[in-house]
C-alpha positions in Angstrom: -0.3 0.0 0.3 1.3 3.4 0.7 4.2 2.5 1.5 4.5 2.3 -2.5 2.6 5.4 -3.3 -1.0 4.1 -3.2 -3.5 5.7 -0.9 -6.2 4.3 2.0 -9.1 6.1 0.1 -11.5 5.1 2.8 -9.2 6.3 5.7 -9.1 9.1 4.8 -12.1 10.5 4.4 -12.8 8.8 7.6 -9.7 10.2 9.4 -8.3 8.8 12.4 -10.8 6.7 14.2 -11.8 3.4 14.6 -13.3 1.2 11.6 -15.5 2.4 10.1 -15.6 -1.7 9.9 -16.4 -4.2 7.1 -17.4 -6.8 8.4 -18.5 -8.3 12.2 -18.2 -11.6 14.0 -21.2 -14.0 14.3 -20.3 -13.8 18.3 -21.9 -12.0 20.9 -23.4 -8.6 19.9 -20.8 -7.8 17.4 -22.6 -6.3 15.2 -24.9 -4.5 17.2 -21.5 -3.2 19.5 -20.2 -2.0 16.2 -17.0 -4.7 17.3 -15.7 -5.4 13.6 -12.5 -5.5 11.4 -12.2 -3.4 8.8 -11.4 -5.7 6.1 -12.2 -3.9 2.5 -10.0 -1.5 1.8 -10.0 0.8 -1.5 -6.1 1.6 -2.8 -6.0 4.0 -5.3 -3.5 6.3 -7.0 -2.9 9.7 -5.0 -4.6 11.5 -7.8 -7.3 9.5 -7.7 -7.3 9.6 -4.0 -7.7 13.0 -4.3 -11.1 13.2 -6.3 -12.9 10.7 -3.5 -15.8 12.7 -2.4 -17.6 10.2 -0.3 -16.4 6.4 1.3 -19.4 4.3 2.7 -19.7 0.9 4.4 -23.3 -0.3 3.1 -23.8 -1.4 6.3 -28.0 -2.5 7.6 -29.7 -0.7 10.0 -29.9 -4.0 12.5 -28.8 -7.4 13.0 -31.6 -9.2 12.2 -32.0 -7.0 8.8 -28.2 -8.1 7.4 -27.7 -10.5 5.0 -24.6 -11.2 5.7 -21.4 -10.8 8.6 -19.8 -8.3 6.0 -20.7 -5.1 4.3 -19.6 -3.6 0.8 -17.8 -0.1 1.5 -18.7 2.0 -1.7 -16.3 4.9 -2.7 -18.0 8.0 -4.6 -15.2 10.4 -6.8 -15.7 13.3 -8.7 -13.7 13.0 -12.1 
């Protein structure tokens, strides 16, 4: 990644915060407590990363409405 010049687009937009997570364990109440792992990354060249306008984890509203233990990361760019 970043050691060769690529940028972590989602982290650049979200800032230095925990998460946003894209995977939650089926154990306990990981989803409800938003205790997950950040397993999806969108890496881009510096020029493309600078064009990113939003990054969102398409997370279900609640545990019982989710269809997976994973949620996709969606990034929008202005080009």
